[in-house]
C-alpha positions as CSV (number, residue, x, y, z in Angstrom):
1,M,4.9,-15.2,-34.4
2,D,8.4,-16.0,-35.6
3,R,9.7,-19.4,-34.5
4,D,13.0,-18.0,-33.4
5,V,11.2,-15.5,-31.1
6,I,9.1,-18.3,-29.6
7,S,12.3,-20.3,-29.0
8,D,14.1,-17.4,-27.4
9,E,11.1,-16.7,-25.1
10,K,11.0,-20.4,-24.0
11,D,14.8,-20.4,-23.4
12,F,14.4,-17.2,-21.3
13,E,11.5,-18.7,-19.3
14,F,13.5,-21.8,-18.3
15,L,16.9,-20.2,-17.9
16,L,18.1,-20.4,-14.2
17,P,19.6,-17.0,-13.5
18,N,23.0,-16.6,-11.8
19,G,25.6,-14.0,-11.1
20,E,24.7,-10.4,-12.2
21,I,21.4,-11.4,-13.7
22,L,20.4,-13.0,-10.4
23,R,21.5,-9.9,-8.6
24,T,19.2,-7.6,-10.6
25,I,16.3,-10.0,-9.7
26,L,17.1,-10.2,-6.0
27,V,17.5,-6.5,-5.3
28,R,14.0,-5.7,-6.7
29,P,11.9,-3.9,-4.1
30,E,9.1,-6.4,-4.4
31,L,11.4,-9.0,-2.8
32,T,11.7,-8.2,0.9
33,D,14.5,-9.1,3.3
34,S,12.1,-11.7,4.7
35,N,11.6,-13.2,1.3
36,L,15.3,-13.7,0.7
37,K,15.7,-15.0,4.3
38,T,13.2,-17.7,3.5
39,V,15.1,-18.7,0.3
40,I,18.5,-18.7,1.8
41,K,17.4,-20.7,4.8
42,S,15.8,-23.3,2.5
43,K,19.3,-23.8,1.1
44,G,20.6,-24.7,4.5
45,I,22.5,-21.4,4.8
46,F,22.2,-19.5,8.1
47,L,23.5,-15.9,8.6
48,S,23.8,-13.6,11.6
49,K,21.8,-11.0,9.7
50,Y,19.4,-11.2,6.8
51,D,19.5,-7.7,5.2
52,K,19.8,-7.7,1.4
53,E,23.4,-6.5,1.8
54,D,24.0,-9.8,3.5
55,T,21.8,-12.3,1.6
56,V,22.2,-11.0,-2.0
57,P,26.0,-11.7,-2.3
58,V,25.6,-15.1,-0.8
59,L,22.8,-16.1,-3.2
60,M,24.8,-14.7,-6.1
61,R,27.5,-17.2,-5.3
62,T,25.1,-20.1,-5.2
63,L,22.9,-21.8,-7.9
64,L,19.1,-21.6,-7.6
65,S,17.2,-24.8,-8.0
66,P,14.1,-24.7,-10.3
67,E,11.9,-24.8,-7.2
68,E,13.7,-21.9,-5.6
69,Y,13.5,-19.9,-8.8
70,D,9.8,-20.6,-9.1
71,S,9.4,-19.4,-5.5
72,I,11.1,-16.1,-6.3
73,R,9.0,-15.7,-9.4
74,E,5.9,-16.2,-7.3
75,M,7.1,-13.7,-4.7
76,Q,7.8,-11.1,-7.4
77,K,4.7,-12.0,-9.5
78,F,3.9,-9.2,-11.9
79,K,0.6,-7.5,-11.8
80,I,-0.9,-4.2,-12.7
81,E,-1.8,-2.4,-9.5
82,R,-4.1,0.5,-8.8
83,L,-3.2,3.5,-6.7
84,K,-3.2,2.7,-3.0
85,Y,-3.5,5.4,-0.3
86,R,-2.0,5.7,3.2
87,T,-2.2,8.7,5.5
88,T,-0.1,10.1,8.2
89,Q,-0.4,13.2,10.4
90,I,2.0,15.2,12.7
91,P,1.5,18.3,14.9
92,W,2.6,21.4,13.1
93,Q,4.5,24.4,14.4
94,G,5.4,26.1,11.1
95,G,3.7,28.6,8.9
96,A,0.8,28.2,6.5
97,D,2.9,28.4,3.4
98,I,3.9,24.7,3.1
99,L,5.9,25.2,0.0
100,S,8.3,27.6,1.8
101,H,9.1,24.8,4.2
102,I,10.1,22.3,1.5
103,P,13.9,22.2,1.1
104,K,15.0,23.8,-2.2
105,D,17.6,21.1,-2.8
106,L,15.1,18.1,-2.4
107,N,16.2,15.7,-5.1
108,L,14.5,12.4,-5.6
109,H,17.4,11.0,-7.7
110,E,19.7,11.7,-4.7
111,I,17.3,10.1,-2.3
112,L,17.2,7.0,-4.5
113,K,21.0,6.8,-4.4
114,E,21.0,7.1,-0.6
115,K,18.4,4.4,-0.2
116,Y,19.7,1.7,-2.4
117,K,23.2,0.3,-2.4
118,Y,22.3,-1.8,-5.4
119,D,20.5,-0.9,-8.5
120,P,16.8,-1.2,-7.4
121,G,15.6,-2.3,-10.8
122,F,13.7,0.8,-11.6
123,E,14.5,4.3,-12.9
124,L,13.0,7.6,-11.9
125,K,11.6,9.6,-14.8
126,G,12.1,13.3,-15.0
127,I,12.8,15.7,-12.1
128,P,9.8,15.6,-9.8
129,S,9.1,18.6,-7.5
130,F,6.4,19.8,-5.1
131,V,3.8,22.3,-6.6
132,P,0.8,24.0,-5.0
133,V,-2.6,22.2,-5.3
134,D,-5.3,24.5,-6.7
135,S,-3.1,27.5,-6.1
136,R,-3.3,26.9,-2.3
137,K,-0.3,27.7,-0.1
138,D,-1.3,25.2,2.5
139,K,-1.5,22.2,0.2
140,V,1.3,20.9,-2.1
141,E,1.8,17.7,-4.1
142,M,4.7,15.9,-5.8
143,K,3.9,13.3,-8.4
144,F,6.5,11.0,-9.9
145,T,6.8,8.0,-12.3
146,V,9.3,5.2,-12.3
147,E,10.0,2.7,-15.0
148,E,10.7,-0.7,-13.7
149,Q,12.5,-3.5,-15.6
150,S,12.4,-7.1,-14.5
151,D,14.7,-9.8,-15.9
152,I,12.3,-12.4,-14.4
153,K,9.5,-11.5,-16.8
154,S,8.8,-12.3,-20.4
155,I,11.2,-10.8,-23.0
156,H,8.2,-9.0,-24.5
157,N,7.0,-7.3,-21.3
158,R,9.9,-6.4,-19.1
159,K,9.2,-2.7,-18.6
160,K,6.3,-1.1,-16.8
161,E,5.7,2.4,-15.6
162,Y,4.3,3.0,-12.0
163,E,3.1,6.2,-10.4
164,G,3.5,7.6,-6.9
165,S,2.7,10.8,-5.2
166,L,2.9,12.7,-1.9
167,I,0.3,15.3,-0.9
168,I,1.1,17.5,2.1
169,E,-1.7,19.6,3.5
170,L,-2.1,21.7,6.6
171,K,-5.3,20.9,8.5
172,A,-6.9,22.4,11.6
173,D,-9.6,19.8,12.4
174,G,-9.4,20.0,16.2
175,H,-5.6,20.4,16.3
176,L,-3.3,22.0,13.8
177,H,-1.3,19.3,12.1
178,L,0.3,18.4,8.8
179,H,-1.6,15.8,6.9
180,S,0.4,13.7,4.4
181,T,-1.2,11.3,1.9
182,K,1.0,8.7,0.2
183,S,-0.2,7.0,-3.0
184,F,1.7,4.3,-4.9
185,T,1.2,1.5,-7.4
186,S,4.2,-0.7,-6.8
187,R,6.5,-1.7,-4.0
188,G,9.2,0.5,-5.6
189,T,7.0,3.6,-5.6
190,Q,5.9,2.9,-2.0
191,E,9.4,2.7,-0.8
192,L,10.4,5.9,-2.6
193,V,7.5,7.9,-1.3
194,D,8.3,6.7,2.2
195,A,11.9,7.8,1.8
196,V,10.8,11.3,0.7
197,A,8.4,11.5,3.7
198,N,11.2,10.5,6.1
199,K,13.6,13.0,4.5
200,L,11.0,15.8,5.0
201,E,10.3,14.8,8.6
202,K,14.0,15.3,9.5
203,H,14.0,18.6,7.6
204,F,10.9,19.9,9.4
205,K,12.4,19.0,12.8
206,A,15.7,20.6,11.9
207,E,14.0,23.9,11.1
208,G,11.6,23.8,14.0
209,A,8.3,23.4,12.1
210,V,7.8,20.1,13.9
211,K,8.9,19.3,17.5
212,K,11.8,16.8,17.7
213,E,9.8,14.6,20.1
214,D,6.9,14.3,17.6
215,S,6.7,11.8,14.8
216,Y,4.3,11.1,11.9
217,E,1.4,9.1,13.2
218,R,0.3,6.3,10.8
219,I,-2.9,4.3,11.0
220,L,-1.6,1.1,12.4
221,F,-3.3,-2.2,13.4
222,D,-2.5,-1.9,17.1
223,H,-3.9,1.6,17.3
224,F,-7.3,-0.2,17.8
225,D,-8.5,-3.0,20.0
226,N,-10.5,-5.7,18.2
227,V,-13.9,-4.0,18.9
228,N,-12.8,-0.6,17.8
229,R,-11.1,-2.0,14.7
230,F,-14.5,-3.6,13.8
231,T,-16.2,-0.3,14.4
232,F,-13.6,1.6,12.3
233,F,-14.2,-0.8,9.3
234,M,-18.0,-0.7,9.7
235,R,-17.9,3.1,9.4
236,F,-17.1,2.7,5.7
237,L,-20.4,0.8,5.3
238,D,-22.4,4.0,5.3
239,D,-23.1,6.7,2.7
240,I,-19.9,8.8,2.3
241,G,-20.2,12.1,0.5
242,F,-21.5,11.4,-3.0
243,L,-21.0,7.6,-2.5
244,K,-24.1,5.6,-1.5
245,F,-23.3,2.3,0.1
246,K,-24.6,-0.7,-1.8
247,K,-23.1,-4.0,-0.4
248,I,-20.1,-5.7,1.0
249,V,-18.2,-7.7,-1.7
250,D,-15.9,-9.6,0.6
251,I,-14.3,-9.6,4.0
252,S,-11.1,-11.2,5.5
253,V,-11.0,-12.3,9.1
254,S,-8.7,-14.2,11.4
255,P,-9.3,-15.7,14.9
256,D,-7.4,-13.8,17.7
257,P,-5.3,-16.4,19.5
258,E,-5.3,-14.3,22.6
259,H,-9.0,-14.4,23.1
260,E,-11.4,-17.3,23.5
261,I,-13.8,-17.7,20.6
262,P,-17.5,-18.1,21.5
263,A,-18.5,-21.7,21.4
264,D,-21.1,-21.4,18.5
265,V,-18.4,-20.3,16.0
266,K,-15.4,-22.1,17.5
267,E,-15.6,-25.1,15.3
268,F,-16.2,-22.9,12.3
269,M,-13.0,-21.0,12.9
270,K,-10.9,-24.0,14.0
271,D,-7.4,-24.2,12.5
272,I,-8.1,-21.2,10.4
273,E,-5.4,-18.5,10.1
274,N,-7.0,-16.2,7.6
275,L,-10.5,-16.6,6.1
276,N,-11.8,-14.7,3.0
277,I,-15.5,-14.6,2.7
278,R,-17.4,-13.6,-0.5
279,G,-21.1,-13.6,-1.1
280,K,-24.4,-11.7,-1.0
281,S,-25.8,-9.9,2.1
282,L,-22.4,-10.2,3.9
283,R,-23.5,-7.3,6.2
284,K,-25.9,-9.8,7.8
285,H,-23.1,-12.4,8.3
286,I,-22.9,-13.3,12.0
287,L,-19.2,-12.3,12.2
288,L,-20.2,-8.7,11.3
289,S,-23.8,-8.4,12.6
290,Q,-23.3,-9.8,16.1
291,K,-21.1,-7.7,18.3
292,K,-20.4,-10.6,20.7
293,Y,-17.8,-12.0,18.3
294,R,-15.8,-8.8,17.7
295,N,-13.5,-9.1,20.7
296,S,-12.2,-12.5,19.6
297,I,-12.1,-12.0,15.8
298,L,-9.5,-9.9,13.9
299,L,-11.2,-8.1,11.0
300,L,-8.4,-7.5,8.4
301,S,-10.1,-6.2,5.3
302,I,-13.5,-5.2,3.7
303,T,-14.2,-4.6,0.1
304,A,-17.4,-2.5,-0.3
305,Q,-19.4,-1.5,-3.4
306,Y,-21.1,1.9,-3.7
307,E,-23.3,3.7,-6.2
308,F,-22.3,7.2,-7.0
309,A,-23.8,10.3,-8.6
310,H,-21.0,12.7,-9.7
311,S,-20.8,15.7,-12.0
312,E,-19.0,13.3,-14.4
313,G,-21.8,10.8,-14.3
314,K,-23.5,8.0,-12.4
315,G,-22.2,4.5,-11.8
316,I,-20.8,2.0,-9.3
317,C,-17.3,1.5,-7.7
318,D,-15.5,-1.0,-5.4
319,L,-13.3,0.2,-2.6
320,E,-11.0,-2.0,-0.5
321,Y,-10.1,-1.1,3.1
322,A,-7.3,-3.2,4.6
323,F,-4.2,-3.9,6.7
324,P,-2.4,-5.6,3.8
325,D,0.9,-6.2,5.6
326,F,-0.8,-7.9,8.6
327,R,1.2,-10.8,10.1
328,L,0.2,-12.3,13.4
329,S,3.7,-12.3,14.7
330,D,4.3,-8.7,13.6
331,S,0.9,-7.1,13.7
332,H,2.0,-3.8,15.2
333,K,3.7,-2.8,11.9
334,A,0.6,-3.4,9.7
335,E,-0.6,-0.1,8.2
336,F,-4.1,0.7,7.0
337,Q,-4.6,1.6,3.4
338,F,-7.5,1.9,0.9
339,Y,-7.6,1.6,-2.8
340,I,-10.2,2.3,-5.5
341,G,-10.9,-0.8,-7.5
342,K,-13.3,-1.1,-10.4
343,I,-15.2,2.0,-11.5
344,S,-18.1,1.4,-13.9
345,V,-19.8,4.5,-15.3
346,D,-23.4,4.1,-16.6
347,R,-23.8,3.8,-20.3
348,N,-25.3,7.2,-20.8
349,Y,-22.2,9.0,-19.4
350,R,-19.3,6.8,-20.8
351,A,-18.7,9.0,-23.9
352,F,-17.6,12.1,-21.8
353,A,-17.0,10.9,-18.2
354,K,-13.5,11.4,-16.9
355,K,-12.8,8.7,-14.4
356,S,-9.8,10.5,-13.0
357,K,-12.1,13.3,-11.7
358,I,-14.3,10.7,-10.1
359,E,-11.4,9.0,-8.5
360,K,-10.1,12.3,-7.1
361,S,-13.5,13.0,-5.5
362,I,-13.7,9.5,-4.1
363,Y,-10.2,9.8,-2.6
364,E,-11.0,13.2,-1.0
365,D,-14.3,12.0,0.6
366,I,-12.9,8.7,1.8
367,D,-9.7,10.3,3.2
368,T,-11.7,12.9,5.2
369,H,-14.1,10.2,6.5
370,K,-11.2,7.9,7.4
371,M,-9.3,10.4,9.4
372,Y,-12.4,11.6,11.3
373,H,-13.2,8.1,12.5
374,Y,-9.6,7.1,13.1
375,N,-9.1,10.1,15.5
376,A,-12.4,9.2,17.2
377,L,-11.7,5.5,17.7
378,K,-7.9,5.1,18.1
379,L,-6.6,4.0,21.5
């Protein structure tokens, strides 16, 4: 590598940003209002409000210390993410032709302008729109791609494309409702797909397809008590469609401060806020196998491994089920999601197997399984 290039990269790595360069970093969607609140309070600055509109101008007028810069780098740490899925549902009063209910002037570029007062640090590619899925009138999908650029990353790797999508499907499983699935790979795509969903909800209410008093129901942490939440997670440790459950890879648990922990595990859980457990035969671990602990322990995530036999081939895959935004002080906002981790196709099928088809089938089976058990177990 050319010495001048190496020198430039090192200079970039150790340059403390300020002014406009700092603004482009702070407005990135990966950095939340809470993140910036933490940074600005650490500088001894206290504000009446801590929205980005309030904190960004203040931080732009100050100098970051190396420690504060490192903290921001860690908060915004770059990583390649897989598609994550979240689901909502709402009672439906409209017709079966969903595409006819989508506003003709729906424009993602305009939605971006409305949502962000600052340049969010990413650019929407193309002109995305809703299209029918498999020529169905009662199921439509919009896919989009954003290109994100970060001034906090290496000069050789500042751009990355991320995908997001919104699937809207009319279902009549017990009650007629509109079923929306959001998929995203980054914080930016997550916020954009949420903004589109919110825009559509207002439109559906305005045209009478959804009652004004109804709202999209998300799968939230406090929709379960501790016992039912355990049961909900454990339902994924069964064979699901073409997936045959193999083992638990890891689990994440936390003691519930509002319930007394049984004496035999009290010392084990002492002073623990969040415990990740990896190992073999985790299904037999006492925290999962013995129901007496379930009322006092918060189960936050499970990663499970399955074997599969699909038309594209055989293999194994990992799936994570989690409430990734869980915070003890704000648990009611934590939303359930799942994502498909590693997919390994057996050697005999690798030459022709299309993993995208396998992933689509996994998503469809897990999503149906998830909504059935959620509706059965929610409070």
